[in-house]
C-alpha atoms as an extended CHARMM CRD file, in Angstrom:
* protein
*
        77  EXT
         1         1  MET       CA            103.4800000000       -7.8950000000       28.7110000000  PROA      1               0.0000000000
         2         2  LYS       CA            104.4630000000       -4.4590000000       27.4320000000  PROA      2               0.0000000000
         3         3  ASN       CA            103.4210000000       -3.3700000000       23.9580000000  PROA      3               0.0000000000
         4         4  ILE       CA            106.1200000000       -1.2340000000       22.3140000000  PROA      4               0.0000000000
         5         5  LYS       CA            105.8330000000        0.5130000000       18.9530000000  PROA      5               0.0000000000
         6         6  ILE       CA            108.5400000000        2.3000000000       17.0230000000  PROA      6               0.0000000000
         7         7  LEU       CA            107.0750000000        4.8080000000       14.6040000000  PROA      7               0.0000000000
         8         8  GLY       CA            109.0430000000        5.8940000000       11.5530000000  PROA      8               0.0000000000
         9         9  PRO       CA            109.8180000000        5.2390000000        7.9010000000  PROA      9               0.0000000000
        10        10  GLY       CA            112.6150000000        2.7370000000        8.6170000000  PROA      10              0.0000000000
        11        11  CYS       CA            115.4960000000        5.2040000000        8.5990000000  PROA      11              0.0000000000
        12        12  THR       CA            118.7780000000        4.7680000000       10.4680000000  PROA      12              0.0000000000
        13        13  ARG       CA            117.4090000000        6.6830000000       13.4670000000  PROA      13              0.0000000000
        14        14  CYS       CA            114.4320000000        4.3080000000       13.5990000000  PROA      14              0.0000000000
        15        15  ARG       CA            116.7340000000        1.2910000000       13.5130000000  PROA      15              0.0000000000
        16        16  ASP       CA            118.8860000000        2.8210000000       16.2690000000  PROA      16              0.0000000000
        17        17  THR       CA            115.7610000000        3.3340000000       18.3710000000  PROA      17              0.0000000000
        18        18  GLU       CA            114.8010000000       -0.3080000000       17.8350000000  PROA      18              0.0000000000
        19        19  MET       CA            118.2940000000       -1.4760000000       18.8490000000  PROA      19              0.0000000000
        20        20  ASN       CA            118.1310000000        0.6240000000       22.0310000000  PROA      20              0.0000000000
        21        21  VAL       CA            114.7030000000       -0.7950000000       22.8700000000  PROA      21              0.0000000000
        22        22  LYS       CA            115.9990000000       -4.3440000000       22.4580000000  PROA      22              0.0000000000
        23        23  LYS       CA            119.0680000000       -3.6060000000       24.6140000000  PROA      23              0.0000000000
        24        24  ALA       CA            116.8730000000       -2.0940000000       27.3480000000  PROA      24              0.0000000000
        25        25  LEU       CA            114.5570000000       -5.1190000000       27.3120000000  PROA      25              0.0000000000
        26        26  GLU       CA            117.5230000000       -7.4890000000       27.4730000000  PROA      26              0.0000000000
        27        27  ASN       CA            119.1410000000       -5.5390000000       30.3380000000  PROA      27              0.0000000000
        28        28  LEU       CA            115.9040000000       -5.5950000000       32.3350000000  PROA      28              0.0000000000
        29        29  GLY       CA            115.0220000000       -9.1900000000       31.4420000000  PROA      29              0.0000000000
        30        30  ILE       CA            111.5960000000       -8.1090000000       30.2350000000  PROA      30              0.0000000000
        31        31  GLU       CA            109.6550000000       -9.6680000000       27.3890000000  PROA      31              0.0000000000
        32        32  ALA       CA            107.6510000000       -7.2890000000       25.2380000000  PROA      32              0.0000000000
        33        33  SER       CA            105.9380000000       -7.0920000000       21.9050000000  PROA      33              0.0000000000
        34        34  VAL       CA            107.9970000000       -4.7570000000       19.6900000000  PROA      34              0.0000000000
        35        35  THR       CA            106.3530000000       -3.5400000000       16.4930000000  PROA      35              0.0000000000
        36        36  LYS       CA            107.6760000000       -1.1870000000       13.8280000000  PROA      36              0.0000000000
        37        37  ILE       CA            105.0370000000        1.0870000000       12.3150000000  PROA      37              0.0000000000
        38        38  VAL       CA            105.9960000000        2.4790000000        8.8880000000  PROA      38              0.0000000000
        39        39  ASP       CA            102.5390000000        3.3240000000        7.5050000000  PROA      39              0.0000000000
        40        40  TYR       CA            102.1930000000        7.1330000000        7.5090000000  PROA      40              0.0000000000
        41        41  PRO       CA             98.4400000000        7.2830000000        8.2490000000  PROA      41              0.0000000000
        42        42  GLU       CA             98.9810000000        4.9800000000       11.2240000000  PROA      42              0.0000000000
        43        43  ILE       CA            101.9630000000        7.0640000000       12.4100000000  PROA      43              0.0000000000
        44        44  MET       CA             99.9390000000       10.2740000000       12.1410000000  PROA      44              0.0000000000
        45        45  ALA       CA             97.2000000000        8.7610000000       14.3110000000  PROA      45              0.0000000000
        46        46  TYR       CA             99.6110000000        9.2090000000       17.2350000000  PROA      46              0.0000000000
        47        47  ASP       CA             99.7030000000       12.9930000000       16.6580000000  PROA      47              0.0000000000
        48        48  ILE       CA            103.4880000000       13.2800000000       16.5150000000  PROA      48              0.0000000000
        49        49  MET       CA            105.4030000000       15.9260000000       14.5960000000  PROA      49              0.0000000000
        50        50  SER       CA            108.5910000000       13.9930000000       13.8300000000  PROA      50              0.0000000000
        51        51  THR       CA            110.0650000000       10.5200000000       13.8580000000  PROA      51              0.0000000000
        52        52  PRO       CA            111.3730000000        8.3090000000       15.2450000000  PROA      52              0.0000000000
        53        53  ALA       CA            108.8230000000        7.9680000000       18.0050000000  PROA      53              0.0000000000
        54        54  LEU       CA            108.5940000000        5.4690000000       20.8230000000  PROA      54              0.0000000000
        55        55  VAL       CA            105.1730000000        4.3610000000       22.0420000000  PROA      55              0.0000000000
        56        56  ILE       CA            104.8260000000        2.1590000000       25.1220000000  PROA      56              0.0000000000
        57        57  ASP       CA            101.3900000000        0.7580000000       25.9420000000  PROA      57              0.0000000000
        58        58  GLU       CA             99.7960000000        3.3110000000       23.5800000000  PROA      58              0.0000000000
        59        59  VAL       CA            101.4860000000        6.3180000000       25.2580000000  PROA      59              0.0000000000
        60        60  VAL       CA            103.9810000000        8.3540000000       23.2120000000  PROA      60              0.0000000000
        61        61  LYS       CA            107.1350000000        8.5700000000       25.3200000000  PROA      61              0.0000000000
        62        62  VAL       CA            109.5740000000       10.1640000000       22.8430000000  PROA      62              0.0000000000
        63        63  SER       CA            109.3330000000       11.6630000000       19.3770000000  PROA      63              0.0000000000
        64        64  GLY       CA            111.8280000000       13.3320000000       17.0880000000  PROA      64              0.0000000000
        65        65  ARG       CA            114.9310000000       11.8210000000       18.6750000000  PROA      65              0.0000000000
        66        66  ILE       CA            116.5750000000        8.5340000000       19.6040000000  PROA      66              0.0000000000
        67        67  PRO       CA            115.9460000000        7.6180000000       23.2430000000  PROA      67              0.0000000000
        68        68  THR       CA            118.9120000000        6.2280000000       25.1660000000  PROA      68              0.0000000000
        69        69  VAL       CA            118.9270000000        2.7110000000       26.5930000000  PROA      69              0.0000000000
        70        70  ASP       CA            118.8150000000        4.1130000000       30.1380000000  PROA      70              0.0000000000
        71        71  GLU       CA            115.8850000000        6.3670000000       29.2570000000  PROA      71              0.0000000000
        72        72  ILE       CA            113.9490000000        3.4310000000       27.8080000000  PROA      72              0.0000000000
        73        73  LYS       CA            114.7090000000        1.3720000000       30.9050000000  PROA      73              0.0000000000
        74        74  THR       CA            113.1600000000        4.1490000000       33.0050000000  PROA      74              0.0000000000
        75        75  PHE       CA            110.0250000000        4.0940000000       30.8500000000  PROA      75              0.0000000000
        76        76  LEU       CA            109.7360000000        0.3250000000       31.2780000000  PROA      76              0.0000000000
        77        77  SER       CA            110.2710000000        0.2710000000       35.0420000000  PROA      77              0.0000000000
């Protein structure tokens, strides 16, 4: 099972990222653990400069922008 984290303070861009992740998972028929990380010290542990960020299996895939559904599907394949 994939472990997906969305890093950010809970802003609109973070929520959009979460929606895109859920759409990608649904389109692929994959089950995954999706966690939102809003704690700044925990976010900074991933050494990112801006949010939102998408982390899949502890690897930062995107930061500072909203990944598209198709892009997320590529990361999960």
